[in-house]
N, C-alpha and C positions, 0 to 999 in steps of 0.2 A: 175160174170159180174158186179153185183152191187158193190161188194167189190173193183174191179178195178176202177170203176167209182168214188167211194168215194175217193180212193187214189189219183187219178188224180186231183179231185176237191181240196183236201187238199193241194196237191203240188202246184197247181195254186195259191190258196189263199196265201200260205206261200211265194211264189216268189213275189207276188204283194206287200205284207207287207214289205218284205225285201227291195224292190226297194224304197218304200215310206220312210222307215227309213234311207236309205243311202242318199236320197235327203234331209232329214231333218238335217243330220249331216253336210252337205256342208255349208260353211260359206256364209251368204247373202251378196249381193253387191247392191249398189244403186248409179246410175249415169244417165246420159242422160237427156232427157227432164223431166220436173216435172211430178210426178205421183200422187201427192196429192195437186193440185193447191188451192190457196186462192185468195180471191177477192183483187184487187189492192186498194191502194198501200200497198205492203206487202213483208216482207222477212221472211223465215221460214226454219225449219229443217224438212227433211223428210227421212224416214217415221216418222210419229209423235210418234210412239212407236216401239221400237225394243225389242222383247221378247227373253230372253236368259235363259239357264238353268245353274246349277252349273257345268255341264259337259263341258260348254263352257269357263270355266276359263282358261286363257292362250291363247285363240284363239282371232282372230281379226274379225271385221266386219266394214262395211262402212255406213255412213250417208251422205246426200247431202244437201247443202244449196241452196235454190232457191229464185227467186225474180219475182214479178209481178208488173209492173209499168204502170200508165196511162200517166205519163209525160216523155219526153225525159231526159236521164241522161248523165252526162259527166264522173262522177267517183262515186265510192262507197267504203265504208269500213265497216267491221263488226268485232266485237269481240264476240267469243263464249266461254262460261265458262262451266266447268264440274267438277265433284268431282274427284280429282286426286288420292284419296285413293281407288276408285272403278275402274276407267278407266284410261288408258294412251293413249294419242293421239300419234301414232307412225309414221304417214305419212299423207300428205295432198297435194292436187293439184287442178288445174283448170279442168273444165269439157269439155272445147272446144276441137276440133280436135287437136291432138298433145300435149295437155296439157299446151300450152303456154298462153292461155287466157280462159275466161269463155265461156260457151255455150251462155250465155245471150248477150255477145258482139262479137260473131262471125260475120265475115264480116267487122269488123273494125280493125284498127291498134290500139293496146293498149300498155300501159306500165304497167308492174306489176313485183313483185318479188314473190318468192315462199312463200306460207302461213307460218307464223312464229308461232311455237309452244312454249309455255311457255316464252312469251316475258317479257322483263324488264318493259314494259309499263303496261301490264295487269296481270303479275304474273304467277306462276305455275297453271296448270289446265286451260289453256286458249289457244285459237288460234286466231291470228289477220291476217286479209286478206284485201288487198288494191289493187284496179285496176282502171286505168284511161284511158280515150281516149286521143288523141293528137290534138293540134290545136283548130279548132272551130267545131270539129266533135261532134255528140251526137247520142245516140241510138234512135231508132224509138219509137213513142208513142204507148201506148197500147201493151206492149211487155212483154212476159213471157219467162223465161229461167232459167237454172241452173247456179250456180256460182262455187262452190267448192265441192269436195268430201273430206271426212275426215275419216281416218282409226283409229279405236280404238282397244286397246287390253283390255280384261277383266282381271283385276288383281286378285290375290288370296284374296278373300273376304269372310266374314262370313254372310251367308244368314239366317235370322231368321227361326227357325223351323216352318213350316206351314204358313210362311209369305213370302213376297217379299222384295227385296232390289231395290230401285229406284234411278237412277242417272239422273238428268236433264241436257239436252243440252240447256243451257241458252243463247239465242241470244237476249232476250228482255232487259236484265239488263242495257246495255249501250246505248239503243235506247232512248236517251234523250238529251236535250240541253247540250252541252259540253261533251257528252259521246263519246265513241269510235266507235259507230255504226251510220252511216249517209250516205247520198248521196248528190251530188251537180249537179246543172244544168250547162250549158255551160258558164254562167256568174260567176261561182264560188260561188254561193249562197248555203249555207248548209241547209239541211233539215233532220229531223228525219222521219222514216217510220211511216205511219199511224197505221200499225199493224206489230207486230213481234211475231211470234209463235214459242215457244220452242218445243223441242222434248224430248223424254226420253227413257232410257234403263231400262227394268224391268228384274231382275234376280230372278228366282224362284228355289226352291229346287227341285231336281229330281234325278232319277236314271240315271246313265250314259247311253247314247244311245249304247255305246259299250258293256255294260252289258246286255242290252235288246236283242241284236242279238243272243247270245248263248242260252238265256232263250227261245226265240222264236223257234230256231232251235231244241232245246231239246223237247219242247212241240209238235212240228210238227212230229218229229220222233216217239214220244210216240203215237200220234194220228194215224199215219200210221200203227204201230204195232197193236194197238187196233182194227183198221178196219179189219185187216187180221184175227183176232180172232173171229170176228162176225160170227154167223151161217149163212150159205148160204141157200137160198131157191131156189128150182128148178123152172126154168121158164117154164110155160106151153104155 
């Protein structure tokens, strides 16, 4: 009886671990409303850290750019830079319903073009995004929302043994006078953001998750066989 109970317990634990590992293998996605808000006025990349393993090389993941403003805005633009030898931006779009506008400016009529990857203006390893309202419209004050989602692919990279490889999503570089990151009010006055927060992707050495699964299954089978060989005691 005890042996059967042990076998059931081992089987339950193994199934739970397998479910967790499968969930970890799935690619993360980030969109919708901001999940890591910052005090206004600010633009930022979230999540602030994406942790990847060497088994994720070749796979894709998403990050989101969000904004929190106390002032009404008419238009915005941002340039995001990253290390093109580590990551490649493969796709990008707006976070609002239908993908035609940002979540931040939903409920308004906007003019925008698809985010431009590796532009002539900002060079390889960059994404340039611009969106504007029309006429005399403006966003509401004290407003927070997401702007754009960005999809990145992890390239074939060399990760230092026992160390990490970090790639910065740099949205602060051009947040300066004359830079490519700014916002305007309805009178076409240009402003920089009070705060711009970068994100980062950290790639760590690891065993492939696909190799862990057969190892776990083998150890589970061994544990079940061992439990059957344990001496049984008569219950009184």
